[in-house]
C-alpha angles and dihedrals in degrees: 000000000000126000119302092237091070098085104069124171114208115245094231099074099162124221120010093233092065115105115253119268089241116038120216108262115235119196113241106183088319091295101097116132138159119244131193128216122201111236134189109261116238121243094263091051093061113185094346112130111241128200133180118215124210136168118252143142135253089261091073119092108258145148121239120211121221115192147131116272096211126192122314115246130189091239095051110144128260127230132180122251112182086346092301124116117254125177116222133176122268098250093054090046091053091050092050091046091054093047089049092051092050091049094045090052090052091050090052091050090049091047090053094044116121119199109240090219106046100007090232120149137204087267096047095036119240114261099198108130090325089289118154112257090239091059090049090050093049091052089059092059130086129215116301125243100172141004092272089071114095089213089072094056093041086066092047105041107170098018113231111202135200111203118173096215092057104025095052119059098238091194094060112075093187094054091040092055091048095048095044088052086059097045091107091058092044094054096039090050094051113102089224137358119222108216106203110194097173144262123331118280140140092031094303094150092058090042094057093044090052091048090054089051093048092051092056105038149356100083089175094066099162090059091044091053095042092053093052099257089126108041128203090248091055091048090051090049091052090047090050090050091053091049098053115130090246090075090057094060108117090215093064089067087070100030096055098029091060097037116118085214133344136198122213108222124193113168109305094340126083142168132200117247097247090052092045092049092046094049094047091047091053093048091052094052106130091233088069096054095096091052102045119073090191096047094113093046092054094043091053095041122118088234090062091045087057093049093047093048091058090059091065095051113174095011101092123099121200089255092056092048090049091052089051090050092051099041097041091046098236114183137221132185093213114046093220089067095069083077105022095051094064103038094096093055097046116104110217094194098055114137101224117161094186099048132058120249119245127205098224091186087075091062108083118185106241122153091190089072120094119245090252091053092051091049091048090050089056092051091049091054093063117108118261118272138054095312094103095066092040086068097041095121100059093035089059090048088053090051090054092048089053090056099256118134122247089252093051092048093049092047093051093045094047092045093054091044091052091052090052091050091052091050090048091050091049092051091049091050091052090052092048090051 
């Protein structure tokens, strides 16, 4: 998780009777979470985004947000949570602004909706068979493919959001460790994950529209490309989209891997996960390699690594995930997360003859630990035997990614190896005796 200083409550909190911006979290069978609901700002709030926080559990229908935190800046924007000022980083603010605009557009459409049977509206109340007007409106909608479809918002009206920066008390290490340990459950329980990759640039709007098209039609892609239907500029835009820094976040491995469904959002454009995966899969068909100048860029992109990893669901041990993190250069703001972010997607029972087993139950999420202590805990979780030194090379690379020096990594690795050798010698002596 990102630095503790991120979650900053404004000093001017208004009247004392207002609820706090972050409600105390009570444990309800271990499923307690905070959720946020978008609300219409009052006239004196102007354009300020306003959210209402309430306590809930993972059994409630909600949307989880996946995004980059970015660097904190003094001029980061303010929003209202329970009518109290809270400062959030620009990228999160941009994501919330876009979600709010999508939802506001849906509300206007719903307000203007006229029932085809009785011509009633939300304002007048539909009279068809005593059905609520919302139900009548929903029945007029088709399946959704992106956030521009009213059918998406009809299923999430009002949208209840889980956002780590606001729904976890970033100033409480104990709560933070507990909630991060449950991130796998939180993201797998969400009805949908919104994957915010940032504002439009490098032709991203056209890129996402083309990907939606590719996912629905054009089975003869080589001919489509050869005849100019898919231009070089569009291909470059799609490649740029797949290479955004968002895809290098180590947390997305868990967030999107466990998602029931996710939606890639980039500015006002979006695409559902099945369409995104289908389009990327078609573009990376080997038959297209001679036609696409950016084929290698897309095939090596972190976005493609994410799509490919989902196809081997349940077959990844912690060791394999760690090797992916090291070799694909995934990034984390807090060094602990290179390990913590992938615990929930690691299968402890994987039969893997080439990789050592790891007892993941020995790795306890605790942000009070130093980086060296977290790294040592990982080494101690390896199965007994020589496997530790067989993986010395990538383990030392991981130590460097976590901010340890080469000397510190070597010392920790050698120390743990020596302890294992002593234990092995003791066991052999006992057998000889």
